[in-house]
DOMI-704606 format. One record per residue: residue in three letters; x, y, z of N, C-alpha, C, O in turn; residue number from 1. Coordinates in steps of 0.001 Angstrom, whole numbers, padded with zeros to 6 digits. Example, Ala and Ser with C-alpha at 12.3 -4.5 7.8 and 13.67 -1.06 7.14 Angstrom:
<pts>
{'ALA' {013190 -005690 007800} {012300 -004500 007800} {013200 -003300 007800} {014236 -003319 008465} 1} {'SER' {012850 -002250 007080} {013670 -001060 007140} {012900 000030 007870} {013409 001138 008039} 2} 
</pts>
This chain:
<pts>
{'UNK' {-017787 -034751 -035090} {-018409 -033718 -034254} {-018270 -034055 -032776} {-017982 -033179 -031960} 1} {'UNK' {-018478 -035339 -032425} {-018367 -035755 -031029} {-016929 -035626 -030541} {-016692 -035310 -029375} 2} {'UNK' {-015963 -035871 -031436} {-014555 -035724 -031055} {-014230 -034277 -030713} {-013494 -033999 -029766} 3} {'UNK' {-014787 -033366 -031494} {-014578 -031946 -031213} {-015124 -031562 -029850} {-014513 -030776 -029126} 4} {'UNK' {-016266 -032116 -029507} {-016851 -031812 -028204} {-015981 -032361 -027090} {-015811 -031722 -026052} 5} {'UNK' {-015424 -033557 -027309} {-014554 -034147 -026291} {-013298 -033311 -026080} {-012857 -033095 -024951} 6} {'UNK' {-012732 -032845 -027195} {-011545 -031988 -027089} {-011871 -030693 -026351} {-011080 -030199 -025547} 7} {'UNK' {-013061 -030155 -026645} {-013478 -028926 -025978} {-013648 -029143 -024485} {-013263 -028299 -023677} 8} {'UNK' {-014225 -030274 -024126} {-014407 -030589 -022705} {-013068 -030785 -022006} {-012890 -030376 -020858} 9} {'UNK' {-012118 -031419 -022716} {-010797 -031619 -022129} {-010089 -030291 -021896} {-009363 -030130 -020914} 10} {'UNK' {-010303 -029336 -022808} {-009690 -028017 -022653} {-010327 -027241 -021498} {-009667 -026460 -020812} 11} {'UNK' {-011622 -027475 -021303} {-012335 -026760 -020247} {-011953 -027271 -018867} {-011919 -026501 -017906} 12} {'UNK' {-011660 -028589 -018759} {-011415 -029180 -017452} {-010218 -028556 -016725} {-010341 -028223 -015546} 13} {'UNK' {-009051 -028384 -017392} {-007942 -027728 -016685} {-008300 -026313 -016222} {-007904 -025892 -015135} 14} {'UNK' {-009046 -025591 -017047} {-009447 -024248 -016663} {-010329 -024280 -015421} {-010162 -023473 -014507} 15} {'UNK' {-011267 -025218 -015399} {-012153 -025343 -014242} {-011361 -025723 -012989} {-011623 -025222 -011895} 16} {'UNK' {-010390 -026618 -013171} {-009550 -027014 -012040} {-008798 -025811 -011481} {-008715 -025637 -010265} 17} {'UNK' {-008248 -024978 -012372} {-007517 -023782 -011934} {-008451 -022796 -011240} {-008076 -022186 -010238} 18} {'UNK' {-009647 -022637 -011757} {-010611 -021718 -011143} {-011018 -022202 -009754} {-011149 -021409 -008822} 19} {'UNK' {-011217 -023513 -009628} {-011557 -024077 -008316} {-010409 -023876 -007337} {-010621 -023538 -006172} 20} {'UNK' {-009186 -024091 -007829} {-008009 -023891 -006983} {-007876 -022429 -006561} {-007585 -022132 -005402} 21} {'UNK' {-008094 -021520 -007512} {-008014 -020096 -007198} {-009080 -019710 -006177} {-008810 -018954 -005243} 22} {'UNK' {-010286 -020231 -006359} {-011350 -019941 -005403} {-010984 -020434 -004010} {-011249 -019762 -003013} 23} {'UNK' {-010372 -021614 -003950} {-009953 -022173 -002667} {-008933 -021270 -001981} {-009009 -021038 -000774} 24} {'UNK' {-007976 -020761 -002763} {-006957 -019867 -002191} {-007577 -018564 -001704} {-007218 -018054 -000643} 25} {'UNK' {-008517 -018027 -002492} {-009172 -016778 -002100} {-010013 -016967 -000841} {-010052 -016094 000026} 26} {'UNK' {-010685 -018112 -000748} {-011492 -018392 000446} {-010598 -018478 001681} {-010945 -017952 002739} 27} {'UNK' {-009444 -019144 001546} {-008515 -019234 002672} {-008020 -017856 003093} {-007874 -017567 004281} 28} {'UNK' {-007766 -017010 002096} {-007321 -015653 002401} {-008409 -014873 003124} {-008132 -014158 004086} 29} {'UNK' {-009654 -015012 002655} {-010770 -014316 003297} {-010976 -014812 004729} {-011282 -014025 005624} 30} {'UNK' {-010806 -016122 004943} {-010917 -016665 006303} {-009828 -016077 007195} {-010065 -015736 008354} 31} {'UNK' {-008618 -015968 006619} {-007499 -015382 007358} {-007799 -013936 007741} {-007598 -013538 008888} 32} {'UNK' {-008280 -013153 006777} {-008584 -011743 007028} {-009696 -011621 008065} {-009611 -010788 008968} 33} {'UNK' {-010738 -012443 007946} {-011855 -012388 008892} {-011406 -012759 010304} {-011795 -012113 011277} 34} {'UNK' {-010580 -013811 010408} {-010080 -014227 011721} {-009250 -013133 012366} {-009417 -012820 013545} 35} {'UNK' {-008345 -012551 011570} {-007518 -011463 012095} {-008361 -010252 012470} {-008076 -009570 013455} 36} {'UNK' {-009408 -009984 011675} {-010290 -008856 011983} {-010932 -009025 013357} {-010981 -008082 014147} 37} {'UNK' {-011418 -010222 013636} {-012046 -010482 014938} {-011029 -010313 016065} {-011329 -009720 017101} 38} {'UNK' {-009819 -010842 015849} {-008779 -010731 016881} {-008384 -009272 017095} {-008303 -008794 018226} 39} {'UNK' {-008140 -008574 015983} {-007670 -007194 016089} {-008742 -006256 016639} {-008420 -005202 017187} 40} {'UNK' {-010003 -006630 016496} {-011045 -005762 017042} {-010909 -005643 018558} {-011190 -004588 019127} 41} {'UNK' {-010478 -006722 019212} {-010306 -006688 020668} {-009077 -005870 021061} {-008942 -005449 022210} 42} {'UNK' {-008182 -005650 020091} {-006989 -004829 020346} {-007057 -003513 019576} {-006040 -002845 019386} 43} {'UNK' {-008254 -003146 019135} {-008413 -001935 018324} {-007946 -000694 019064} {-007417 000238 018458} 44} {'UNK' {-008144 -000683 020379} {-007734 000482 021160} {-006218 000671 021107} {-005733 001796 020988} 45} {'UNK' {-005471 -000434 021197} {-004006 -000355 021141} {-003540 000056 019741} {-002616 000856 019597} 46} {'UNK' {-004189 -000499 018710} {-003841 -000125 017332} {-004164 001341 017094} {-003407 002060 016443} 47} {'UNK' {-005298 001773 017631} {-005691 003183 017521} {-004626 004084 018140} {-004222 005081 017540} 48} {'UNK' {-004173 003730 019340} {-003156 004543 020019} {-001860 004575 019215} {-001170 005595 019181} 49} {'UNK' {-001533 003466 018574} {-000318 003414 017748} {-000448 004354 016553} {000488 005092 016246} 50} {'UNK' {-001587 004339 015880} {-001793 005183 014707} {-001886 006662 015069} {-001537 007529 014268} 51} {'UNK' {-002355 006940 016272} {-002517 008329 016704} {-001201 008905 017226} {-001083 010119 017394} 52} {'UNK' {-000218 008052 017484} {001021 008516 018113} {001724 009634 017343} {002243 010551 017979} 53} {'UNK' {001770 009608 015996} {002403 010740 015294} {001754 012081 015630} {002446 013088 015777} 54} {'UNK' {000431 012093 015752} {-000256 013333 016119} {000064 013710 017561} {000299 014880 017864} 55} {'UNK' {000074 012711 018454} {000379 012976 019860} {001788 013533 020017} {002014 014439 020819} 56} {'UNK' {002746 012989 019243} {004126 013487 019326} {004235 014905 018775} {005002 015718 019290} 57} {'UNK' {003465 015202 017725} {003538 016528 017098} {002999 017619 018011} {003462 018758 017945} 58} {'UNK' {002029 017293 018862} {001406 018305 019741} {001819 018107 021186} {001186 018645 022095} 59} {'UNK' {002877 017338 021406} {003315 017056 022777} {003667 018355 023504} {004345 019227 022960} 60} {'UNK' {003197 018457 024727} {003476 019639 025538} {002472 020762 025375} {002515 021733 026130} 61} {'UNK' {001560 020657 024403} {000549 021683 024197} {-000734 021285 024941} {-001280 020206 024714} 62} {'UNK' {-001195 022146 025809} {-002385 021841 026589} {-003647 021974 025742} {-003716 022783 024817} 63} {'UNK' {-004634 021165 026082} {-005928 021254 025415} {-006021 020503 024110} {-007059 020541 023448} 64} {'UNK' {-004947 019811 023720} {-004992 019057 022467} {-005780 017766 022672} {-005654 017105 023703} 65} {'UNK' {-006584 017423 021690} {-007407 016220 021783} {-007906 015846 020390} {-007806 016622 019440} 66} {'UNK' {-008436 014650 020302} {-009161 014209 019120} {-010631 014072 019512} {-010948 013584 020597} 67} {'UNK' {-011511 014500 018634} {-012929 014510 018978} {-013717 013613 018023} {-013257 013294 016927} 68} {'UNK' {-014908 013216 018462} {-015859 012576 017553} {-017198 013277 017728} {-017546 013697 018831} 69} {'UNK' {-017939 013401 016649} {-019151 014229 016637} {-020415 013420 016418} {-021493 013990 016249} 70} {'UNK' {-020301 012103 016417} {-021481 011246 016279} {-021364 010104 017273} {-020259 009662 017588} 71} {'UNK' {-022504 009624 017771} {-022491 008577 018774} {-021785 007309 018275} {-021084 006638 019032} 72} {'UNK' {-021979 006997 017006} {-021445 005753 016462} {-020050 005908 015858} {-019467 004921 015408} 73} {'UNK' {-019507 007113 015838} {-018279 007359 015083} {-017099 006554 015605} {-016370 005953 014816} 74} {'UNK' {-016896 006530 016912} {-015756 005806 017468} {-015902 004307 017251} {-014916 003624 016974} 75} {'UNK' {-017124 003786 017376} {-017361 002360 017158} {-016961 001958 015744} {-016228 000987 015558} 76} {'UNK' {-017435 002697 014753} {-017104 002364 013370} {-015633 002639 013061} {-015049 001997 012188} 77} {'UNK' {-015042 003584 013770} {-013619 003838 013600} {-012806 002640 014061} {-011838 002256 013405} 78} {'UNK' {-013187 002051 015176} {-012495 000861 015667} {-012650 -000308 014686} {-011723 -001096 014504} 79} {'UNK' {-013817 -000414 014061} {-014018 -001452 013054} {-013072 -001221 011872} {-012460 -002164 011371} 80} {'UNK' {-012954 000024 011432} {-012050 000348 010332} {-010601 000063 010707} {-009826 -000425 009884} 81} {'UNK' {-010239 000366 011948} {-008876 000113 012407} {-008582 -001381 012409} {-007514 -001807 011971} 82} {'UNK' {-009527 -002178 012902} {-009339 -003632 012930} {-009248 -004204 011523} {-008436 -005093 011265} 83} {'UNK' {-010080 -003697 010605} {-010044 -004159 009222} {-008732 -003773 008557} {-008137 -004572 007834} 84} {'UNK' {-008286 -002557 008799} {-007017 -002096 008240} {-005863 -002976 008718} {-005027 -003396 007919} 85} {'UNK' {-005819 -003254 010016} {-004736 -004071 010571} {-004770 -005489 010003} {-003724 -006065 009705} 86} {'UNK' {-005970 -006050 009853} {-006082 -007409 009323} {-005624 -007467 007866} {-004967 -008429 007469} 87} {'UNK' {-005959 -006457 007065} {-005502 -006417 005673} {-003991 -006243 005596} {-003329 -006864 004764} 88} {'UNK' {-003455 -005404 006457} {-002014 -005135 006467} {-001226 -006404 006810} {-000243 -006731 006146} 89} {'UNK' {-001664 -007104 007838} {-000948 -008293 008286} {-001168 -009467 007330} {-000314 -010347 007224} 90} {'UNK' {-002307 -009484 006636} {-002637 -010604 005749} {-001870 -010578 004431} {-001893 -011557 003685} 91} {'UNK' {-001195 -009477 004137} {-000492 -009373 002858} {000492 -010516 002614} {000464 -011104 001533} 92} {'UNK' {001374 -010862 003582} {002284 -011994 003334} {001529 -013301 003086} {001924 -014086 002224} 93} {'UNK' {000450 -013541 003830} {-000338 -014756 003637} {-000950 -014788 002249} {-000977 -015835 001601} 94} {'UNK' {-001445 -013637 001786} {-002012 -013557 000436} {-000956 -013879 -000614} {-001242 -014575 -001588} 95} {'UNK' {000255 -013381 -000425} {001342 -013653 -001369} {001708 -015136 -001382} {002000 -015704 -002435} 96} {'UNK' {001690 -015756 -000197} {001987 -017185 -000118} {000931 -017992 -000866} {001259 -018940 -001580} 97} {'UNK' {-000335 -017616 -000702} {-001415 -018317 -001399} {-001272 -018166 -002919} {-001481 -019123 -003664} 98} {'UNK' {-000917 -016966 -003370} {-000696 -016758 -004797} {000477 -017590 -005299} {000443 -018138 -006400} 99} {'UNK' {001515 -017674 -004470} {002685 -018453 -004847} {002330 -019936 -004973} {002741 -020594 -005930} 100} {'UNK' {001569 -020462 -004011} {001159 -021862 -004066} {000310 -022129 -005305} {000387 -023200 -005905} 101} {'UNK' {-000503 -021138 -005678} {-001370 -021297 -006854} {-000568 -021271 -008157} {-000853 -022033 -009081} 102} {'UNK' {000424 -020402 -008225} {001180 -020212 -009471} {002321 -021210 -009610} {002652 -021616 -010724} 103} {'UNK' {002928 -021613 -008493} {004158 -022413 -008523} {004075 -023689 -009347} {005024 -023982 -010075} 104} {'UNK' {002983 -024477 -009277} {002956 -025724 -010055} {003114 -025524 -011565} {003547 -026443 -012261} 105} {'UNK' {002776 -024355 -012075} {002874 -024106 -013513} {004191 -023497 -013941} {004361 -023151 -015110} 106} {'UNK' {005141 -023358 -013000} {006417 -022734 -013323} {007536 -023770 -013415} {007503 -024808 -012755} 107} {'UNK' {008518 -023461 -014245} {009720 -024286 -014293} {010592 -023982 -013068} {010370 -022999 -012361} 108} {'UNK' {011577 -024837 -012836} {012406 -024689 -011643} {013136 -023356 -011628} {013213 -022700 -010590} 109} {'UNK' {013681 -022945 -012794} {014395 -021672 -012848} {013456 -020483 -012666} {013859 -019449 -012134} 110} {'UNK' {012192 -020629 -013111} {011203 -019557 -012925} {010822 -019424 -011463} {010602 -018315 -010976} 111} {'UNK' {010742 -020545 -010759} {010410 -020497 -009332} {011470 -019736 -008551} {011151 -018968 -007643} 112} {'UNK' {012741 -019953 -008911} {013825 -019252 -008219} {013784 -017757 -008471} {014273 -016971 -007660} 113} {'UNK' {013190 -017358 -009610} {013071 -015938 -009932} {011924 -015296 -009147} {012022 -014141 -008734} 114} {'UNK' {010840 -016045 -008943} {009655 -015490 -008292} {009882 -015262 -006807} {009354 -014303 -006244} 115} {'UNK' {010661 -016129 -006159} {010861 -016044 -004712} {011351 -014667 -004253} {010809 -014135 -003285} 116} {'UNK' {012365 -014062 -004914} {012784 -012717 -004477} {011661 -011686 -004529} {011623 -010766 -003711} 117} {'UNK' {010740 -011837 -005494} {009618 -010906 -005575} {008677 -011074 -004383} {008129 -010096 -003875} 118} {'UNK' {008493 -012311 -003944} {007647 -012556 -002784} {008248 -011947 -001529} {007524 -011498 -000641} 119} {'UNK' {009575 -011932 -001456} {010245 -011317 -000318} {010250 -009794 -000438} {010075 -009087 000554} 120} {'UNK' {010452 -009297 -001651} {010566 -007851 -001849} {009237 -007143 -001649} {009213 -006017 -001150} 121} {'UNK' {008126 -007775 -002027} {006823 -007114 -001962} {006458 -006673 -000552} {006168 -005491 -000364} 122} {'UNK' {006455 -007559 000464} {006123 -007079 001810} {007161 -006120 002379} {006818 -005205 003128} 123} {'UNK' {008447 -006328 002022} {009487 -005431 002540} {009273 -004015 002016} {009334 -003050 002778} 124} {'UNK' {009021 -003892 000711} {008776 -002572 000129} {007495 -001956 000688} {007435 -000747 000915} 125} {'UNK' {006473 -002779 000910} {005225 -002276 001482} {005470 -001721 002886} {004958 -000656 003232} 126} {'UNK' {006237 -002428 003677} {006536 -001976 005042} {007391 -000711 005018} {007190 000186 005837} 127} {'UNK' {008351 -000632 004077} {009175 000573 003966} {008326 001800 003633} {008507 002868 004218} 128} {'UNK' {007394 001636 002684} {006501 002742 002349} {005633 003144 003522} {005419 004334 003757} 129} {'UNK' {005129 002168 004263} {004297 002446 005431} {005095 003153 006526} {004605 004085 007164} 130} {'UNK' {006334 002695 006734} {007186 003313 007755} {007520 004753 007392} {007610 005612 008270} 131} {'UNK' {007704 005021 006102} {007977 006390 005669} {006826 007318 006036} {007043 008448 006471} 132} {'UNK' {005598 006831 005856} {004421 007625 006222} {004389 007869 007723} {004222 009001 008175} 133} {'UNK' {004549 006809 008480} {004350 006871 009932} {005419 007719 010625} {005111 008530 011498} 134} {'UNK' {006669 007522 010230} {007758 008156 010965} {008227 009483 010369} {008916 010245 011048} 135} {'UNK' {007871 009779 009115} {008355 011021 008509} {007238 011894 007943} {007113 013060 008318} 136} {'UNK' {006432 011342 007051} {005452 012155 006329} {004378 012709 007270} {004119 013912 007263} 137} {'UNK' {003756 011852 008075} {002683 012309 008962} {003151 013360 009967} {002480 014383 010108} 138} {'UNK' {004275 013160 010677} {004732 014215 011591} {004971 015553 010896} {004596 016601 011423} 139} {'UNK' {005597 015524 009707} {005850 016765 008977} {004547 017396 008493} {004382 018614 008566} 140} {'UNK' {003618 016568 007998} {002341 017087 007507} {001530 017694 008644} {000904 018740 008467} 141} {'UNK' {001534 017048 009812} {000792 017579 010965} {001355 018937 011373} {000603 019879 011623} 142} {'UNK' {002674 019029 011437} {003302 020317 011780} {002942 021389 010753} {002711 022547 011101} 143} {'UNK' {002899 020983 009479} {002567 021929 008421} {001145 022461 008604} {000925 023670 008527} 144} {'UNK' {000189 021583 008843} {-001201 022009 008995} {-001410 022805 010284} {-002217 023734 010320} 145} {'UNK' {-000684 022439 011341} {-000811 023175 012600} {-000244 024588 012486} {-000598 025468 013271} 146} {'UNK' {000635 024802 011510} {001232 026131 011343} {000204 027171 010906} {000480 028369 010970} 147} {'UNK' {-000976 026734 010463} {-002014 027668 010036} {-002902 028118 011199} {-003822 028912 011005} 148} {'UNK' {-002633 027620 012384} {-003391 028071 013547} {-002977 029500 013913} {-001876 029945 013589} 149} {'UNK' {-003868 030192 014581} {-003552 031546 015060} {-004226 031743 016417} {-005265 031152 016710} 150} {'UNK' {-003609 032580 017220} {-004132 032802 018578} {-005202 033881 018613} {-005825 034098 019652} 151} {'UNK' {-005422 034550 017510} {-006444 035592 017460} {-005964 036883 018125} {-004763 037120 018256} 152} {'UNK' {-006907 037695 018533} {-006588 038987 019141} {-006975 040139 018237} {-007130 039964 017028} 153} {'UNK' {-007133 041319 018821} {-007525 042516 018081} {-008833 042292 017304} {-008971 042694 016149} 154} {'UNK' {-009768 041646 017970} {-011067 041416 017347} {-011146 040175 016480} {-012228 039817 016014} 155} {'UNK' {-010014 039510 016253} {-010006 038299 015419} {-010145 037066 016302} {-009551 036991 017378} 156} {'UNK' {-010923 036112 015842} {-011114 034871 016586} {-009910 033948 016396} {-009313 033909 015320} 157} {'UNK' {-009558 033207 017447} {-008451 032253 017284} {-008840 031101 016353} {-010010 030734 016249} 158} {'UNK' {-007843 030546 015688} {-008045 029379 014833} {-007250 028230 015425} {-006026 028297 015531} 159} {'UNK' {-007961 027169 015812} {-007300 026024 016425} {-007873 024727 015856} {-009078 024606 015633} 160} {'UNK' {-006998 023780 015630} {-007413 022496 015077} {-008162 021673 016113} {-007692 021504 017238} 161} {'UNK' {-009311 021169 015736} {-010049 020177 016524} {-010200 018952 015633} {-011215 018782 014956} 162} {'UNK' {-009188 018107 015641} {-009142 016977 014718} {-010155 015901 015112} {-010302 015568 016287} 163} {'UNK' {-010845 015371 014115} {-011799 014290 014356} {-011085 012940 014293} {-010193 012721 013473} 164} {'UNK' {-011498 012063 015168} {-010895 010735 015224} {-010989 010034 013873} {-009991 009538 013352} 165} {'UNK' {-012179 009998 013317} {-012411 009266 012080} {-011607 009854 010921} {-011023 009114 010130} 166} {'UNK' {-011578 011175 010823} {-010879 011820 009715} {-009368 011614 009807} {-008707 011357 008800} 167} {'UNK' {-008830 011727 011016} {-007390 011536 011172} {-006988 010111 010827} {-006039 009900 010072} 168} {'UNK' {-007699 009132 011373} {-007349 007741 011128} {-007558 007356 009658} {-006777 006589 009095} 169} {'UNK' {-008606 007887 009052} {-008827 007617 007625} {-007663 008148 006801} {-007235 007515 005836} 170} {'UNK' {-007153 009316 007187} {-006033 009921 006468} {-004778 009077 006592} {-004151 008759 005581} 171} {'UNK' {-004398 008709 007803} {-003137 007983 007978} {-003226 006578 007397} {-002237 006070 006868} 172} {'UNK' {-004399 005934 007485} {-004541 004599 006901} {-004502 004660 005377} {-003922 003792 004726} 173} {'UNK' {-005128 005699 004816} {-005097 005858 003358} {-003668 006106 002874} {-003252 005564 001849} 174} {'UNK' {-002926 006920 003609} {-001547 007208 003217} {-000663 005968 003337} {000180 005725 002474} 175} {'UNK' {-000847 005192 004387} {-000054 003977 004562} {-000288 003020 003401} {000662 002467 002846} 176} {'UNK' {-001548 002825 003035} {-001864 001936 001919} {-001339 002507 000595} {-000806 001772 -000236} 177} {'UNK' {-001494 003820 000408} {-001047 004451 -000838} {000465 004342 -000998} {000952 003970 -002065} 178} {'UNK' {001208 004664 000057} {002668 004586 -000016} {003118 003146 -000170} {004027 002858 -000948} 179} {'UNK' {002483 002229 000574} {002854 000825 000486} {002666 000267 -000911} {003520 -000467 -001408} 180} {'UNK' {001547 000610 -001553} {001276 000120 -002905} {002181 000791 -003926} {002678 000131 -004839} 181} {'UNK' {002401 002095 -003786} {003272 002798 -004739} {004719 002301 -004659} {005453 002356 -005646} 182} {'UNK' {005118 001822 -003497} {006475 001298 -003340} {006659 -000052 -004038} {007764 -000593 -004057} 183} {'UNK' {005583 -000596 -004611} {005686 -001844 -005371} {006142 -001600 -006812} {006221 -002537 -007606} 184} {'UNK' {006443 -000342 -007149} {006833 -000004 -008518} {008004 -000839 -009030} {007928 -001342 -010151} 185} {'UNK' {009092 -001013 -008261} {010193 -001835 -008783} {009770 -003268 -009072} {010220 -003862 -010052} 186} {'UNK' {008911 -003826 -008229} {008436 -005193 -008449} {007661 -005273 -009755} {007878 -006179 -010560} 187} {'UNK' {006754 -004319 -009964} {005930 -004324 -011174} {006776 -004142 -012428} {006583 -004855 -013413} 188} {'UNK' {007709 -003199 -012403} {008510 -002909 -013598} {009459 -004049 -013944} {009616 -004386 -015118} 189} {'UNK' {010091 -004646 -012942} {011016 -005741 -013227} {010269 -006986 -013708} {010772 -007720 -014559} 190} {'UNK' {009077 -007226 -013170} {008280 -008343 -013668} {007884 -008124 -015124} {007938 -009051 -015932} 191} {'UNK' {007480 -006885 -015460} {007120 -006573 -016841} {008329 -006680 -017762} {008201 -007045 -018931} 192} {'UNK' {009504 -006358 -017224} {010723 -006474 -018039} {011027 -007938 -018342} {011498 -008258 -019434} 193} {'UNK' {010767 -008815 -017401} {011050 -010238 -017604} {010178 -010846 -018695} {010598 -011771 -019391} 194} {'UNK' {008957 -010321 -018843} {008065 -010857 -019885} {008120 -010021 -021160} {007386 -010289 -022111} 195} {'UNK' {008993 -009003 -021184} {009213 -008243 -022409} {008280 -007076 -022633} {008237 -006532 -023737} 196} {'UNK' {007524 -006670 -021612} {006607 -005541 -021782} {007328 -004194 -021762} {006895 -003254 -022429} 197} {'UNK' {008415 -004091 -021009} {009174 -002842 -020929} {010653 -003159 -021062} {011079 -004301 -020895} 198} {'UNK' {011426 -002124 -021366} {012878 -002248 -021437} {013508 -001064 -020731} {012846 -000054 -020495} 199} {'UNK' {014782 -001181 -020394} {015467 -000075 -019723} {015508 001165 -020608} {015417 002290 -020119} 200} {'UNK' {015644 000951 -021912} {015681 002085 -022842} {014346 002831 -022857} {014319 004061 -022830} 201} {'UNK' {013239 002085 -022902} {011925 002736 -022910} {011656 003447 -021586} {011028 004505 -021566} 202} {'UNK' {012127 002873 -020487} {011945 003516 -019180} {012716 004835 -019120} {012236 005817 -018554} 203} {'UNK' {013909 004849 -019706} {014692 006088 -019718} {014041 007148 -020608} {013992 008324 -020246} 204} {'UNK' {013546 006729 -021767} {012932 007676 -022698} {011664 008308 -022114} {011365 009473 -022374} 205} {'UNK' {010929 007531 -021329} {009653 008015 -020784} {009800 008641 -019405} {008805 008880 -018722} 206} {'UNK' {011037 008907 -018991} {011275 009426 -017647} {010520 010737 -017391} {009940 010913 -016320} 207} {'UNK' {010522 011650 -018357} {009876 012957 -018141} {008369 012813 -017972} {007749 013558 -017213} 208} {'UNK' {007776 011843 -018688} {006346 011625 -018537} {006037 010971 -017191} {005004 011235 -016576} 209} {'UNK' {006954 010116 -016751} {006772 009451 -015462} {006824 010472 -014323} {006054 010381 -013366} 210} {'UNK' {007727 011435 -014430} {007839 012462 -013388} {006521 013208 -013232} {006041 013413 -012117} 211} {'UNK' {005942 013611 -014356} {004646 014312 -014321} {003565 013387 -013756} {002754 013802 -012928} 212} {'UNK' {003562 012137 -014208} {002545 011190 -013754} {002646 010886 -012275} {001630 010783 -011587} 213} {'UNK' {003871 010741 -011780} {004078 010427 -010360} {003545 011536 -009476} {002859 011267 -008490} 214} {'UNK' {003850 012785 -009816} {003376 013882 -008975} {001877 014117 -009146} {001221 014622 -008235} 215} {'UNK' {001336 013754 -010303} {-000118 013827 -010468} {-000804 012796 -009580} {-001802 013098 -008926} 216} {'UNK' {-000267 011582 -009557} {-000817 010540 -008682} {-000635 010918 -007215} {-001527 010691 -006397} 217} {'UNK' {000524 011495 -006882} {000776 011916 -005501} {-000228 012983 -005065} {-000670 013001 -003916} 218} {'UNK' {-000581 013872 -005997} {-001557 014916 -005669} {-002940 014330 -005405} {-003715 014880 -004623} 219} {'UNK' {-003247 013207 -006063} {-004550 012563 -005881} {-004595 011757 -004587} {-005592 011788 -003866} 220} {'UNK' {-003508 011032 -004293} {-003499 010103 -003168} {-003227 010765 -001827} {-003592 010224 -000783} 221} {'UNK' {-002590 011928 -001845} {-002193 012565 -000593} {-003033 013811 -000328} {-003722 014305 -001221} 222} {'UNK' {-002971 014320 000913} {-003664 015582 001220} {-003093 016723 000382} {-002005 016597 -000181} 223} {'UNK' {-003819 017829 000299} {-003347 018953 -000530} {-002261 019776 000158} {-002418 020979 000369} 224} {'UNK' {-001161 019116 000502} {-000028 019847 001071} {001240 019387 000374} {001341 018224 -000017} 225} {'UNK' {002201 020269 000212} {003412 019925 -000545} {004258 018857 000117} {004951 018108 -000571} 226} {'UNK' {004216 018770 001448} {005055 017806 002161} {004680 016374 001786} {005544 015566 001444} 227} {'UNK' {003383 016069 001855} {002930 014708 001539} {003175 014378 000079} {003599 013270 -000249} 228} {'UNK' {002907 015344 -000806} {003058 015093 -002232} {004515 014892 -002613} {004838 013979 -003373} 229} {'UNK' {005396 015734 -002092} {006829 015564 -002356} {007344 014307 -001664} {008181 013585 -002205} 230} {'UNK' {006830 014054 -000452} {007254 012869 000295} {006921 011576 -000414} {007635 010586 -000252} 231} {'UNK' {005851 011555 -001201} {005519 010373 -001999} {006221 010410 -003344} {006713 009384 -003815} 232} {'UNK' {006272 011584 -003971} {006814 011695 -005321} {008295 011369 -005412} {008704 010605 -006286} 233} {'UNK' {009102 011933 -004527} {010553 011743 -004608} {010960 010283 -004385} {011739 009754 -005178} 234} {'UNK' {010460 009602 -003329} {010826 008185 -003190} {010402 007334 -004379} {011128 006421 -004772} 235} {'UNK' {009234 007618 -004960} {008783 006836 -006115} {009714 007057 -007301} {010033 006111 -008022} 236} {'UNK' {010151 008291 -007510} {011086 008561 -008600} {012431 007872 -008361} {013055 007382 -009303} 237} {'UNK' {012875 007834 -007105} {014114 007109 -006790} {013945 005616 -007053} {014851 004967 -007577} 238} {'UNK' {012785 005075 -006688} {012507 003667 -006961} {012435 003416 -008468} {012831 002352 -008944} 239} {'UNK' {011932 004393 -009210} {011875 004268 -010672} {013284 004172 -011245} {013549 003355 -012126} 240} {'UNK' {014184 005012 -010739} {015570 004973 -011220} {016233 003644 -010844} {016989 003082 -011636} 241} {'UNK' {015952 003145 -009642} {016480 001843 -009246} {015903 000732 -010121} {016578 -000255 -010417} 242} {'UNK' {014647 000906 -010529} {014008 -000082 -011400} {014708 -000135 -012756} {014883 -001211 -013328} 243} {'UNK' {015107 001030 -013269} {015828 001067 -014551} {017130 000275 -014440} {017484 -000481 -015345} 244} {'UNK' {017842 000455 -013322} {019095 -000285 -013113} {018821 -001787 -013030} {019543 -002597 -013613} 245} {'UNK' {017752 -002148 -012284} {017406 -003568 -012140} {017015 -004182 -013478} {017393 -005314 -013781} 246} {'UNK' {016262 -003440 -014272} {015849 -003929 -015586} {017063 -004107 -016491} {017107 -005042 -017290} 247} {'UNK' {018040 -003224 -016374} {019274 -003350 -017166} {020005 -004641 -016821} {020515 -005322 -017710} 248} {'UNK' {020061 -004984 -015526} {020701 -006236 -015115} {019928 -007444 -015650} {020525 -008441 -016056} 249} {'UNK' {018599 -007345 -015646} {017777 -008444 -016173} {018051 -008647 -017654} {018156 -009781 -018120} 250} {'UNK' {018167 -007543 -018398} {018440 -007626 -019844} {019831 -008217 -020106} {020007 -008996 -021043} 251} {'UNK' {020805 -007850 -019289} {022143 -008418 -019449} {022145 -009914 -019181} {022827 -010685 -019857} 252} {'UNK' {021339 -010321 -018146} {021230 -011742 -017837} {020603 -012531 -018953} {021006 -013664 -019214} 253} {'UNK' {019594 -011938 -019637} {018952 -012611 -020776} {019928 -012752 -021941} {019967 -013786 -022607} 254} {'UNK' {020715 -011702 -022181} {021656 -011723 -023304} {022780 -012738 -023085} {023289 -013346 -024026} 255} {'UNK' {023151 -012901 -021802} {024213 -013870 -021500} {023649 -015305 -021502} {024390 -016260 -021269} 256} 
</pts>
């Protein structure tokens, strides 16, 4: 009976060591995010101007355009959200490095060489998704929504957008995060293929269901306009097709 207890304790010790190590990595990440948050708060105005630039470019040359806030505390909390968003965005590579340091000791040499490309691809794909929002989706979406304005006349009141600071920034930050995360699809699918959860054949067979699912998710994550939904849906479907090709190469490598 005592031997069984000793074996149980020996099994528990590695688990506890891993949990302590994981906690240490998470604490370091939280310290990183908190430090960046404090730094970025002092530059929140510059980050705010950067995020607002798509709207400024869309209404350039139109007099009377502005962003408004309707509560005394709204701009203050908006700057806090902007600083937090920037700190999370910049901390992503650091978080990946911490995860890599945590996982690497348990991997074989050939497995480590496989993981490294994923660590590089994840932030690159996240930045590509974010850039798509900033430079293409937001300008087109703003133009689309502004097209519903009217000058009034003949007894009708004019309709003009008075965009709120908090609402606009919440929208663009949500879209950046949504596109950045959705662009991780190739990473997720190829990793699942390596452990045998999916195959290129199953991905091809389920393509029609994926198309429906992608546009359903796009409808949830984006504003209710066709530009944003199509702008998210089409790139994700293209990434899905690229994932099928990548998974096929992985399967060929396993067979060889």
